[in-house]
C-alpha positions in Angstrom: -0.1 0.1 0.0 1.2 3.4 -1.0 1.5 6.3 1.6 -0.9 8.2 -0.5 -3.3 5.2 -0.1 -3.0 4.9 3.5 -3.6 8.4 3.8 -6.8 8.1 1.8 -8.1 5.6 4.0 -7.3 7.1 7.3 -9.1 10.1 6.1 -11.8 7.8 5.0 -12.2 6.2 8.2 -12.0 9.7 10.0 -15.0 11.1 7.7 -17.2 7.8 8.3 -16.5 7.9 11.9 -17.9 11.9 11.5 -21.0 10.8 9.6 -21.8 7.6 12.0 -21.8 10.5 15.0 -23.7 12.9 13.5 -26.2 10.3 12.3 -26.4 9.1 16.1 -27.0 12.7 17.6 -29.4 14.0 14.6 -32.4 12.3 16.4 -31.9 14.6 19.8 -31.5 18.1 17.7 -33.5 20.8 17.5 -35.0 21.5 14.4 -32.5 24.5 13.7 -29.7 22.1 14.5 -30.8 19.3 12.3 -30.8 21.8 9.6 -27.2 22.3 10.5 -26.5 18.5 11.0 -27.7 17.6 8.0 -25.4 20.1 5.9 -22.7 18.7 7.9 -23.7 15.3 6.8 -23.9 16.5 3.3 -20.3 17.5 3.5 -18.9 14.2 4.7 -20.5 12.4 2.7 -19.2 14.3 -0.5 -15.8 13.9 1.1 -16.6 10.5 1.6 -17.3 10.2 -2.6 -14.2 12.0 -3.2 -12.0 9.7 -1.1 -13.4 6.5 -2.4 -12.9 8.1 -6.2 -9.3 8.8 -5.4 -9.2 5.3 -4.1 -10.4 3.5 -7.0 -7.8 5.7 -9.4 -5.2 4.5 -7.8 
């Protein structure tokens, strides 16, 4: 495994963990917080997709 792939996998684990944590907290959020939490989850999901695309090209 290359150093770049190792970093990508680390980043992937981190983003997945963040997404999972946000999903677990979501149910207890106020409506305003839910909107903010969804924005954060969408951002994390976009980053996950980007990392997966990079991994598939390596």
